C-alpha positions in Angstrom: -88.9 22.3 0.8 -90.5 24.9 -1.5 -91.7 28.4 -0.7 -93.1 31.3 -2.5 -92.3 34.8 -1.2 -94.6 37.6 -2.4 -93.5 41.3 -1.8 -95.5 44.4 -2.8 -94.3 47.4 -4.7 -94.0 50.6 -2.7 -94.2 54.3 -3.3 -92.0 56.5 -1.0 -91.9 60.1 0.1 -95.5 60.9 -1.0 -94.3 64.5 -1.5 -92.8 66.0 1.6 -92.1 62.8 3.5 -88.5 62.5 2.2 -87.1 59.1 3.3 -89.8 58.8 6.0 -93.2 58.1 4.5 -94.3 55.3 2.2 -97.2 53.2 0.9 -97.5 49.6 -0.3 -99.2 48.8 -3.6 -100.8 45.6 -5.0 -98.1 45.0 -7.6 -95.9 42.1 -6.7 -92.6 40.3 -7.2 -93.0 36.6 -6.5 -89.9 34.4 -5.8 -90.1 30.7 -5.6 -87.2 29.0 -3.8 -87.0 25.2 -3.9 -84.5 22.7 -2.4 -82.6 21.1 -5.3 -79.6 18.9 -6.1 -78.2 21.8 -8.3 -78.2 25.6 -8.3 -80.3 27.4 -10.9 -82.0 30.8 -11.6 -84.8 31.7 -13.9 -86.4 35.1 -14.4 -89.7 36.0 -15.9 -91.3 39.4 -16.3 -89.3 42.5 -15.4 -85.6 42.0 -15.8 -85.9 38.8 -17.9 -84.2 40.6 -20.7 -81.2 41.7 -18.6 -78.5 39.1 -18.4 -77.0 40.6 -15.2 -80.2 39.9 -13.3 -79.3 36.2 -13.6 -75.5 36.4 -13.4 -75.3 38.9 -10.6 -78.6 38.5 -8.8 -79.0 40.6 -5.7 -81.8 38.4 -4.2 -79.6 35.3 -4.4 -76.5 37.2 -3.0 -78.5 38.4 0.0 -80.3 35.1 0.5 -77.0 33.2 0.7 -75.4 35.8 2.9 -78.2 35.3 5.5 -78.7 31.6 4.9 -75.0 30.8 5.4 -74.8 32.8 8.6 -77.8 30.9 10.0 -76.8 27.4 8.9 -73.1 27.5 8.2 -74.0 25.9 4.8 -74.4 26.9 1.2 -77.0 24.4 0.0 -78.3 24.3 -3.6 -81.6 25.9 -4.4 -83.7 26.5 -7.5 -84.7 30.2 -7.7 -87.6 31.2 -9.9 -88.4 34.9 -10.1 -91.7 36.3 -11.4 -91.2 40.1 -11.4 -94.0 42.6 -11.9 -92.3 45.6 -10.2 -90.4 47.6 -12.9 -86.7 48.4 -12.3 -85.5 51.9 -11.5 -89.0 53.5 -11.7 -89.4 54.5 -8.1 -91.7 51.6 -7.1 -89.5 49.9 -4.6 -88.0 47.1 -6.7 -84.8 47.1 -4.6 -86.8 47.0 -1.4 -88.8 44.1 -2.7 -85.6 42.2 -3.5 -84.1 42.9 -0.1 -87.2 42.1 1.9 -87.9 38.9 -0.1 -84.4 37.6 0.1 -84.1 38.0 3.9 -87.5 36.5 4.6 -86.8 33.6 2.3 -83.4 32.9 3.9 -84.9 32.7 7.4 -87.7 30.4 6.2 -85.5 28.0 4.2 -83.1 27.9 7.2 -86.1 26.9 9.4 -85.8 30.0 11.6 -89.1 31.4 12.9 -88.8 35.1 13.1 -91.4 38.0 13.1 -91.7 40.8 10.7 -90.0 43.3 13.0 -86.8 41.2 13.1 -86.8 40.9 9.3 -87.4 44.7 8.9 -84.4 45.5 11.1 -82.3 43.0 9.2 -82.9 45.1 6.1 -80.9 47.9 7.5 -77.7 46.0 6.6 -78.7 46.5 2.9 -80.9 49.6 2.9 -80.5 52.7 5.1 -83.9 54.3 4.2 -87.1 53.0 5.9 -89.6 54.7 3.5 -89.7 51.8 1.0 -88.6 48.9 3.1 -91.1 49.3 5.9 -94.3 49.2 3.7 -92.8 46.3 1.8 -92.7 44.4 5.1 -95.9 45.6 6.7 -98.1 47.1 4.0 -100.4 50.1 4.3 -99.3 53.7 4.8 -96.1 53.9 6.9 -94.4 56.7 8.8 -91.0 55.5 9.8 -87.6 56.6 11.3 -84.4 54.9 12.2 -83.8 55.3 16.0 -80.8 53.8 17.8 -80.2 51.3 15.0 -83.8 50.1 14.7 -86.7 51.1 12.5 -89.6 52.7 14.4 -92.8 52.8 12.5 -96.5 53.6 12.7 -98.8 51.9 10.2 -102.2 52.8 8.9 -104.4 50.5 6.8 -105.9 52.2 3.8 -109.6 51.6 3.1 -110.6 49.9 -0.2 -112.3 53.0 -1.6 -108.9 54.7 -2.1 -107.2 53.6 -5.3 -103.8 54.3 -6.8 -103.4 55.3 -10.5 -99.7 55.0 -11.3 -98.0 56.5 -14.3 -94.9 54.5 -15.2 -92.7 56.2 -17.9 -90.5 54.1 -20.1 -87.5 56.1 -18.8 -85.6 54.7 -15.9 -84.2 57.0 -13.1 -81.3 56.0 -11.0 -81.9 56.6 -7.3 -78.2 57.3 -6.8 -78.0 59.8 -9.6 -81.3 61.4 -8.6 -80.2 61.8 -5.0 -76.8 63.2 -6.1 -78.6 66.0 -8.0 -80.2 67.3 -4.8 -78.7 70.3 -3.0 -76.3 69.6 -0.1 -77.8 72.4 1.9 -81.4 73.8 2.1 -82.9 77.1 3.2 -84.6 77.0 6.6 -87.9 78.0 5.1 -87.9 75.0 2.7 -87.0 72.6 5.6 -89.8 74.1 7.7 -92.2 73.8 4.8 -91.5 70.1 4.4 -91.6 69.4 8.1 -95.0 71.0 8.5 -96.4 69.4 5.3 -95.1 65.9 6.2 -96.7 66.3 9.6 -100.0 67.3 8.1 -99.8 64.5 5.5 -99.3 61.9 8.2 -102.2 63.3 10.2 -104.4 63.3 7.0 -103.6 59.6 6.4 -104.1 58.6 10.0 -107.4 60.5 10.3 -108.6 59.5 6.8 -109.0 63.1 5.9 -108.4 62.3 2.2 -109.5 65.8 0.9 -106.5 67.2 2.9 -103.9 65.2 0.9 -103.5 67.6 -2.0 -102.5 70.4 0.3 -100.5 68.3 2.7 -98.5 66.5 -0.1 -96.7 69.7 -1.4 -92.9 69.5 -1.4 -90.1 72.1 -1.4 -87.1 69.8 -1.1 -86.8 67.2 -3.9 -89.7 66.8 -6.4 -89.2 69.7 -8.8 -85.5 69.0 -9.1 -86.0 65.4 -9.9 -89.0 66.0 -12.2 -86.9 68.2 -14.4 -85.2 65.1 -15.7 -88.5 64.1 -17.3 -90.6 67.3 -17.8 -93.7 65.4 -18.8 -94.2 64.6 -15.1 -95.3 68.2 -14.4 -98.1 67.7 -16.9 -99.0 64.3 -15.3 -99.6 66.2 -12.0 -101.6 68.9 -13.7 -104.0 66.5 -15.4 -104.3 64.3 -12.4 -105.5 67.1 -10.2 -107.9 68.3 -12.9 -109.4 64.8 -13.1 -110.0 64.4 -9.3 -106.7 63.1 -7.8 -106.5 63.4 -4.1 -102.7 63.2 -4.1 -100.3 63.4 -7.1 -96.6 62.9 -6.2 -93.4 61.6 -7.6 -93.0 58.0 -6.6 -89.7 57.7 -4.7 -87.0 59.2 -6.9 -89.1 58.6 -10.0 -89.7 58.2 -12.8 -93.2 56.8 -11.8 -95.9 59.1 -10.6 -98.4 58.1 -7.9 -101.9 59.4 -7.9 -104.4 58.5 -5.1 -108.1 58.9 -5.9 -111.5 57.9 -4.7 -112.6 54.6 -6.2 -115.5 56.3 -8.0 -113.2 58.7 -9.8 -110.5 56.2 -10.6 -111.8 55.2 -14.1 -112.0 58.8 -15.3 -108.5 59.6 -14.0 -107.1 56.4 -15.5 -108.6 57.1 -18.9 -107.4 60.8 -18.9 -103.8 59.8 -18.1 -103.8 57.0 -20.6 -105.1 59.3 -23.3 -102.6 62.0 -22.6 -99.5 59.8 -22.1 -99.8 57.0 -24.7 -96.1 56.3 -24.5 -96.3 55.6 -20.7 -97.8 52.7 -18.9 -100.8 53.8 -16.7 -102.3 51.3 -14.3 -104.9 51.3 -11.5 -103.8 49.5 -8.3 -105.3 48.7 -4.9 -103.4 49.5 -1.8 -101.7 46.5 -0.1 -102.3 46.5 3.6 -100.4 43.3 4.4 -96.8 43.5 3.2 -94.8 40.5 2.2 -96.1 37.0 2.6 -94.6 33.5 2.5 -96.4 30.4 1.3 -94.9 26.9 1.9 -95.8 24.1 -0.4 
């Protein structure tokens, strides 16, 4: 048996929606798992130059954790990873690994389960639903954890909305980035984020794209995290000058997500490429489907 699991990159928070809002992007990690007489791992793309990705592979660990619980066995498989999602750049590489591993384990164990079941299995490995949920379902997601389950609302994004993503060559650890945030907040900042996150969700759901700039303002985490890479403030300034609808730190960074009308995407892409030659700048479509599995 041979399967290919394809999981999209994700961008979380989108400004004020801390740990609650996320979006899936058409940038993928593909994992090929094949029954074999021996165990092996190969990695191409992102992570191929990091020995620990092979020797201490999180995907394989989670896969066997689930597979053994389902079957009682630890069979041999050949794992081939083709990674396009950069590590530690705020684009959901960890969520892609977790989602892909769980989905693959159920498939290889011949258990038919729906996406909701797989989504809730991710909570064993990831306690924040903002990246995991769009990785599973795609689109724009508003999600919370309620009574041990992820409750979500999804909105598919039309094809005339594009993402222009700035990916610095500097990694940012989510753990260290989160540790830098205050342990307590002023009420006015909390109210600011609650009101803006509510407006942002409404803007996505109603397709009021021109409202995104106002709605995506944040008072809780972005400025603190962006100080670790001050160029990101300039990314946002240029993005809005060149027609971006939303310009927000992607997850904990260091990548920056810019949403834009399709007709303005080339201009925005060129402006950011010209201004940040040392960074990677790419245009992406929004993924509305989430992970997929192909059996061959």
